[in-house]
N, C-alpha and C positions, 0 to 999 in steps of 0.2 A: 325390549331387548329383542335381537335374534339370534339365531344359531345358522350356521352356512350347512347345505346341502347335505356334506361330509363330516359336518359332528354330528348334526342329527340320525345319519346313519350311526355311526359310532355308540351312540348313546343306545339306541336304539335294539345297538347287538347286545351290550352292557347289560339292558334290562331282561335279557330272553333270558333266564334264571329260576330253578322254580318258585312257585308261591305259594308259600309254608303256610301261610294262614295270616287271619283263622276260616278253618275248613269249617264253614259255619251254615250249611244249604242255604238260607238265602238266593233267591232272586240273580238278585246282581252279586253273589259273592260265591263264594268258593265250595264247591261240594256238591250243590244240591243240579247240577247239569254234568258232572260227573258221571259214567259209567262206574257203576259197581256190582260186583258178582258175588252174590251166596252161595254157600258152599256146607258141607257135611251136614243140610239141615231140610233130615228129610226129602221131600217137593222141592225144597229152596225158593222159597216166594220171593219175590223181589226187592228188596227194600224202597222202603215207601218215605216219600216227603212231605208232611203233613203240617197242621197249622200247632203252635204249641200249647198244647194245653193248660200251660202253668206260664203264660206270662209277667208274672206279678213277684217272684222272687229273684233269685240270683241272674235267671238266664231270663232277660227279654226280649228275645230277637222273637220273629212272626214264625219262624219256620223252625224245621227238628224234624233228625231220621227216624225213622221207627222202622225196627229189627223184628220178629218175630220169631221168639227162639220156639219149636217143637219140639212137645215131648218126646218123639221119635228121634231127632235129630241127635245125632252125636252130641258130647259136651263144648269140644271144641267146636262149633258150627262157628260160622263167621260171614266176614262180609269184607271183601277185599275190589282195590279200586284195581283196573286195566293197567298191565307196566308199563310206563312211560304216556302215559298218558292223564290228566289233571295236575298230580303232585308235580309230576317234571320229573327230573332227577339232581340227587343230592345228596353229601356225607350228613351225616350226621356229628358234630361238631359241638365246639363247649360251649358256643352261641346259641345251638336251639334242644339243647339233648337233654332238657327235659321240657315230656309231654305231659299238658292235662285236657282233659275235656270235660264234659257234663254231661250226665246221667239220669233216666228218671226211671225209676224201675220199680217192679211189685216186690218182690225178694231182696233180700242182701244173698248177696251171689259176687265170686272173681271177674273180674273185668282185665278184657288181655288184649296188648296193643303188639306191634312188631311190625319190621322191616323189611322186605325182601328185594334181592336185588334183580338186573334184566336175566341175569340168569337160572333164578330160583334161587341161590343160597338167599338167606336169614339171619336175622340177631336173634332169633329165638322170642317169644312172647315175655312181657313182663305181665303180672295179672295183680292187679288191686281190686279190694272188695271193697264195692259203695256199703255205710254207713248205716243212709236211709232209705225209707222206701215213701214212692208216690210222691217224692218232689225232688227239685232239681239239687245232684251235687255238683263239685267241683273233684276231681280224681287226677295222682298227680303221678307218673311215669318215670323216674331217673334212668335215660338211658348212658350217662356219664361216663360207666364203667367197659361200654363197649363202641364207645366214639370212633368214628369209620372205620369199625366192621360192619360186615362180615368182610367190603370189599373199599377198597383207595378207590377205587373207580364209580362209586356210587349208587344206592340206591333208591328204586323207583316207582316202590308201590306199598301202604301202607293198609296193613290188614287187622282189622275191629274184630273181639270174638266178645260183646255185647252179653253175655251169659256161660260161659266158663264153666260146666256142670253140668251133672245129670240131672235130669228133671221130671217131675210126677206133672206134671201140665204144661201146656202151652202157654210163654209167658211173653207178655210186650214190653218189648225196651226200646228208650229211647236212650237217641247220642244225638250232642250236638256242641259247636265251637272247641273243636281241635286246634290247641294252639304249641306251637313250638317256642319254650323261649327256659331261660334259667334265669329269669328276672322276680325269683323272690315271691312270688308270689301277686307282683303287679297287673293286677286284669288289662287286659287283652282290647277291651271292646267297654265303653260309655256302659251301666247297670239302668238307664236311664235319658230321655232327651234334651237337648240343650233346655235352657229357662227361653220362656216366653216374652220376650219383646214388649213393655206396652206403649210408646209413644205414640201419642194422635197420630194417627194417618196421614193428614195434612201434612205433618214435621217429618216428611220420614222419606227417603229413594230407596226402592230394597233392590237388589236382584234376587239375593235367593234366601223368602222367610215366607214361613206358611201365612203368618197371620197377614200379611199383606198381599198386596197387586205390585208384581215384579217386572221391573222394569228389562225389555230385550240385553240379553247375553250372547251375543257368539259364539265364544265358549267355555267350558269349563278346562278346558285346558288345552289351549294350541301348542301346533306343530315343534316347537322349540322345547317344551316340555321336558323336563328330567323326571316323570312321575307316572302309577298308573290312580284313574277314577271310577268309583261305582255309586252310585246314586242310590241308598237303603232308605232304609227305616225304620227309627227308633221309637218300639212304642206306638206307632200312626204316624211322625213324627218324619221329614222327608231332610234327607242328611245325607252327606257327601263325605263320601273318604274317599284319602288318599293314601296311596301302600309305595313305595320302593320314591320318596319322595327326596327329590335333590329340589327341585324346583319346580313351580307350578304358573304356566301365566294365563290369568281370567282375561278375558279380553273382550270389549264394544265398543269396536269399532266405525266411521264414517259417521249415521245417522245416528247410530246407536252414541255416537260418543256422549257425559255425561257431562253438566253445569251443574256442579256441586258447589256454587261462589254462597249459597246461603245456606247451606246447611253448619252445622257448628263443629259435628262429630262423626266420625267412620267407627259402627261395630263390627265385630266379628267373635263369634263363639267358638271354641277350641276346643279340644279335647286329644289326649295322645297318652299314649302306654311308654311311650321313651324318645320323644324331642327332650331334648336339656335347652333348647331354646329354640320359639317361634318367630319370623320374624314377617314384618307386612311391607308390601312396598307396594307406593300409586303411583304412577306413572301418565304426564297431562304429556300430548302430542301437539301443544300449540296451537296458535290461531290458524295454521297453515293444515290441521287435520294429518300428519304427515311424519308416519316413524322418520327418524334420519332428518328432521327437515328444516334442521337448522333454530329449533326454539322450543328443543322437547326440553322437558325435569322432570326430575326423579324424587324420588324422599323415600328412603325403608329405616325403619323404626325393628328393633329389636327386643325381647321379652324374653327373659328366664321364669319361669314359674314352673309350679310342685306339678309332677305326672298323674295321671289317672282321676281327674278330677275335670267340671266342666269349669270353663275360663271363659268369661263374658268380658270384652275387652273393648271399652268403650274411648276410644284415641281423641282428644282433642285434635281438628285437619290439623289447626297451629302446632304442631307436634312435628307434623310433617315439612322441616325449615326448608329445606332444601329440594321443596315441589313450589316453582316462580308460580303458576297458576290454574286455578283449580274448575275450572269453564271447558276443559275440552279433555278430558279424565278420558284414554282410551284403553289404561291396563292395571290392571291386582296382580300382583304376585308374592305367591305365597311360599314361604322355604323354612331350613331351618339343619337342627344339629342333632345327631347325626347326618351326615349328609348321603344321602344315597339310601337311607335304610330305616327314612322315619315314617311313619305310620300317625294320620294326624284325621278326628276327625271334625268338620266345618259346619255351621248352620249360621243363622241369622247375620247373613251377610247384608252392609246396608249402611247408607248413610243418613244422622237425621241432625233437625234445631232442638235444641235442647230447650228453646223461646215454648214456657207453656206445656211442656212435658211432665207431669205430675209424676215425680220420683221421691217423693217423701214418704213417710213411712211403711214398709212394705212388709209384713207378717210371712213366715214359710209356714209348715204346714206343724213341726214340730216344734219353732224354737221360735221365741218371742222376743222385743227387744222394747225396752220403755224407758226414762221417756225417750222419744225419738224425732224431731229433730231434742241434741238437745247439747249444754252449753258446760258439760263437765265429762259427767260418767252416765253409761246404759247401762241397764241391768239385762240381763242376757239372760231366759230362764227352757230349758230344757220338757219335754212332758215326759217323755216316755224313755230316754235315758239317759247317761250323764254324755259331757259334754266332753269326749277326748282332746281336741286338739281345737282353738282358735287362732285363725290367721285374721290379719285387717292387709288391707291393702288398697295401694291412692287405684284411681279410674286410669292410669297407665299401667298396672297391672305390677309395681310394684310392692314389696313383702313390707309393710311399714312393723308389725307388730307380730309376736306369736307366745303362744302359749300353752301346755297344755294340765291344763286344771282337772279333768276328770271328775265334775259337779254338777249338779242339775243348776245351782244357781252362780251365776258370775259377773261380778261389777268392773264396765270396759275405762278401763278407765281413759281418757280422750285429751288427759293437760299436755302429750307430748307434738299432738300433729294440730299443725293451723285448722283456723275453721274450712269444713270442706265437705264435700261427698265421697265416701269410702266406700269398701267392698267388704264385709266382713264373713267369711265363710267356717263352720262349723261343723268339725265330723265328730258323728256318734258309731257307736259298733257297728248299727250296719246303716249307718242314713250320713249322708253328708248336704250342708244347702248351705245357699248362699244367701245375704238381706244386705239390703242397702241401710247407710246411718248418714247422718248427720250432724257436722258439731255445728253449730249455731256462735 
C-alpha cells in the first residue's frame, strides 16, 4: 500500500501532538533525553538517569530517574521539564486525567505531581504517599476534578515532587513510568519479555527475533506508515514498540523479498494495553517484484484478544486466503483499533515450518500440565498461588474456553474441542503464563 505525498504530509501533521507516555527514561523512550530542572533543593543536584536497581518486581525497565532530596532543600523540592519541550502541549481530559508513577523510596512520604501552562499557571499539586520502602510501587493521581484547568489553551510542563516533606537526612528517591490513563489499572507496559520461540533454526526465516539470525529488512516503519516506532529492550530482550498506531508497514523489497513457500506458519508476539483488535497483513508483489505491477496480492487477518498480556500468534499461512503466492513477499502491515491511538509491543516476527519442530509438552515455571498430550482431561497444577483465570485459545487466537477457578489444581476438560494444539493462559495474582497443550 502507498500514500500520496499530500496524504503523507497530512498524517505527519496529525502526529505532531504531545507524547504523554509512558515517560519511561529508556534510551529509546520518552523522558531520558529531555531537559529536567531541579528546584528548591539546596544546591539543586541534577536529575540522574541510572540503571534500575530492582528490575525483578513490577518495574522491569532498564533505566530510571534518580532524585536526591537534600536535607537543606525545601519540603517542596522537585524537578520539572522545560516548558514546551519533551511532553509538548496538551489538555487534561477525561481520557488522560488519571496519572500513574512508579516510585522507589527509602521512606514513606508524600509524592507530588502538578502541571503548568506556558504562562506559569498551574493545576496545583496532588499528593499521594507511598506505602512501601525500598521496592517499586505504583502511585495513582486523579486529576479528573480539574480537567481542562488551569487553561483551555493547554499545559506544557510536568512537575514532580519525589519527597514532599521536611527531611532530617538526604534521601535518594527513584521514579519511573509516568503514565497518563484512566484505564482502571491496565498496565501500559509489559512486565516481562515475549516468550522465546524454540523452533529448530533450520525451520525458521526470521525478520526480528533474538534467538535467530534475522534476514535483511529495509524498514520497520515505511514512509507511508501512520505510527511511531522505538527500539527498546525488556529485560535485555530486543522489542519494537509502536505508538499512535493507525497502520505501520514493514518492507523487505528488491533483493530482500522473501520466498516463504517452504514455510507453514507466520508468528508474531504482540502485547498491547489498549488495542481491541490487532491486524496482520501480508503483501506479495508477484513475479515482477514491483508494487502495483498488476500481479500483487495481499491478505489480512484480524484478532480480538485480551489486552495487558503477551500473545504468541502462530498463524497457518493457509489462513491468508487472498494471498495468491508466497515467494515474492515484500510487505508486512500491522494495524489495529482504536485507530491512531494504539500502542503495541512486537517481538518474534518470523516464518516457520512446523515439520520437525518439537512443540509437545512445554512446562512453565509455576504451572504444570499432566498428562500432555491427552485424549480427554489435563490436570493443571500451580505451585505458589491459585490459578485465578484459565483461558484456552486456538493457534489462530480464538478464545475457546474460559474459567475462573481460583484453585491450585484444576482438571481441564478437552471433550468439547477437536484433536490439535492449543494455548492455555493461566493468570495468578502476580503472574501470567502460557503453555501449549495437545489433544490427541
